[in-house]
C-alpha positions in Angstrom: 0.0 0.0 0.0 2.8 2.4 0.9 4.7 1.6 -2.3 1.5 2.3 -4.4 1.1 5.6 -2.6 4.8 6.5 -3.3 4.3 5.6 -7.0 1.1 7.7 -7.2 2.8 10.7 -5.6 5.8 10.3 -7.9 3.5 10.3 -10.9 1.7 13.4 -9.7 4.9 15.3 -9.2 6.1 14.3 -12.7 2.7 15.4 -14.1 2.8 18.8 -12.3 6.4 19.4 -13.5 5.6 18.5 -17.1 2.5 20.6 -17.1 4.5 23.6 -15.7 7.1 23.2 -18.4 4.5 22.9 -21.1 2.7 26.0 -19.9 5.9 28.0 -19.9 6.9 26.9 -23.4 3.5 27.5 -24.8 3.1 31.0 -23.5 6.7 32.1 -23.8 6.7 31.4 -27.5 3.5 33.5 -28.0 4.9 36.3 -25.7 8.1 36.4 -27.8 6.1 36.7 -31.0 4.0 39.5 -29.4 7.1 41.4 -28.4 8.8 40.9 -31.8 5.8 42.2 -33.6 5.6 45.2 -31.3 9.3 46.0 -31.9 8.9 45.5 -35.6 6.1 48.1 -35.6 8.0 50.4 -33.3 5.3 50.2 -30.7 5.6 49.8 -26.9 4.3 46.6 -25.4 1.1 46.8 -23.4 2.4 45.2 -20.3 5.4 45.9 -18.1 6.4 42.4 -17.0 9.4 40.6 -18.4 8.7 37.6 -20.6 11.3 35.7 -18.5 9.0 35.9 -15.4 8.1 32.3 -16.2 6.1 31.8 -13.0 3.4 34.1 -14.5 2.6 31.5 -17.1 1.7 28.7 -14.6 -2.0 28.5 -13.8 -2.7 26.7 -10.5 -6.1 25.6 -11.8 -4.4 24.3 -14.9 -2.1 22.2 -12.8 -5.0 20.7 -11.0 -6.7 19.9 -14.3 -3.4 18.4 -15.6 -3.4 15.9 -12.7 -7.2 15.2 -12.8 -7.9 15.2 -16.5 -4.5 15.5 -18.3 -5.7 18.8 -19.8 -3.6 21.7 -18.5 -4.4 25.4 -19.1 -1.6 28.0 -19.1 -2.0 31.6 -17.9 -1.3 34.0 -20.8 0.0 37.5 -20.3 -3.0 39.7 -20.7 -1.7 41.7 -23.7 -4.0 44.0 -25.6 -3.4 43.1 -29.2 -5.2 45.2 -31.8 -3.2 44.1 -34.8 -5.0 41.2 -36.5 -1.8 39.7 -37.9 -0.2 39.5 -34.5 -3.2 37.7 -33.0 -3.3 35.3 -35.9 0.5 34.5 -35.7 0.3 34.1 -31.9 -2.7 31.7 -32.2 -1.1 29.5 -34.9 2.2 29.5 -33.0 0.5 28.3 -29.9 -0.9 25.3 -31.8 2.4 24.6 -33.6 4.5 24.5 -30.4 2.1 22.0 -28.9 2.3 19.8 -32.0 6.1 20.0 -31.9 6.3 19.0 -28.3 3.9 16.1 -28.9 5.8 14.9 -32.0 9.2 15.1 -30.2 7.9 13.2 -27.2 6.3 10.5 -29.4 9.5 10.1 -31.4 11.7 10.0 -28.3 9.5 7.2 -26.7 9.0 5.2 -29.9 12.6 5.2 -31.1 14.2 5.3 -27.6 16.3 8.3 -28.6 18.0 8.6 -25.2 18.6 4.9 -24.6 16.4 4.7 -21.6 14.9 1.4 -22.6 18.3 -0.5 -22.3 18.9 1.2 -18.9 15.6 0.1 -17.6 16.2 -3.5 -18.9 19.4 -3.6 -16.9 17.9 -1.9 -13.8 14.1 -1.8 -13.8 14.1 0.2 -10.5 16.3 3.0 -11.9 14.3 6.0 -10.6 15.7 8.7 -12.8 15.2 6.6 -16.0 11.7 5.8 -15.0 11.1 9.5 -14.3 12.4 10.6 -17.7 10.2 8.0 -19.5 7.2 9.0 -17.5 7.9 12.6 -18.2 8.0 11.9 -21.9 4.6 10.1 -21.7 3.1 12.9 -19.7 4.5 15.7 -22.0 2.9 13.8 -24.9 -0.5 13.4 -23.3 -0.6 16.9 -21.8 0.4 18.6 -25.0 -2.4 16.7 -26.8 -4.8 17.7 -24.1 -3.8 21.3 -24.3 -4.0 21.3 -28.1 -7.6 19.9 -28.1 -8.7 22.3 -25.3 -7.3 25.3 -27.3 -9.5 24.3 -30.2 -12.4 25.6 -28.2 -12.9 29.3 -29.2 -12.4 30.8 -25.7 -11.3 34.4 -26.2 -7.8 33.9 -24.6 -7.1 30.5 -26.1 -5.2 29.9 -29.3 -8.4 29.4 -31.4 -9.7 32.7 -29.9 -6.6 34.5 -31.0 -7.0 33.0 -34.5 -10.6 34.2 -34.6 -9.5 37.7 -33.5 -6.9 37.6 -36.2 -9.4 36.9 -38.9 -12.6 38.7 -38.0 -13.3 41.3 -35.3 -17.0 40.6 -35.6 -16.7 36.9 -35.0 -14.3 37.6 -32.1 -17.0 39.8 -30.5 -19.5 36.9 -31.0 -17.3 34.4 -29.1 -16.8 36.9 -26.3 -20.6 37.1 -26.0 -20.8 33.3 -25.9 -17.8 32.9 -23.6 -19.9 31.4 -20.8 -21.6 28.8 -23.1 -18.2 27.8 -24.6 -16.6 27.4 -21.2 -19.5 25.3 -19.9 -19.2 23.0 -23.0 -15.5 22.7 -22.3 -16.2 21.8 -18.6 -18.6 19.1 -19.7 -16.0 17.6 -22.0 -13.5 17.7 -19.2 -15.9 16.1 -16.7 -16.6 13.3 -19.1 -12.8 12.8 -19.5 -13.2 12.7 -23.3 -10.0 14.5 -24.2 -7.8 12.3 -22.0 -9.4 9.1 -23.3 -8.8 10.2 -26.9 -5.2 11.1 -26.0 -4.4 7.7 -24.5 -6.0 5.9 -27.4 -3.8 7.9 -29.8 -0.7 7.0 -27.7 -1.6 3.4 -27.9 -1.9 3.6 -31.7 1.4 5.5 -32.1 
């Protein structure tokens, strides 16, 4: 019983660490694009915080959801972006970075890029090797979960940024329907549909 509890706590810690790293990567890329676009247009950024203040990207509720449903949410800097192109590029980049993380983790696990399989064959109880493999699995499933969640057109999600980058009228419509969209997302999370789809995809790959 004690060993099972230790394993569970170990998995939770790995999951929380992976979710935090994923949140930071996801939002830092979008923040960098925002700042580059502002610099290119010789405009001042609409917030005073440094993009390197990585703790600002970590959402406590997102960490809880990462453990419970394998669907984390990051905390974006609340920039005020009026340029359509910037919104569009930020939204697309958010999706692209999640796909890149997912693909890298799948390739690492499938092809055993770091030779962890042979290490675990020699020593099945090697804690650091088990932790790295587990981290790869969690990064894959969490990036998939975050990708699917961002397909919902919530105003601050990647899809919301893409809508803002294509049509101001449609963006206003999703803001008006924000509560309905979030309620639908909550239902999907409660039914655990995203995590189930993610694990089935991992089994196939």
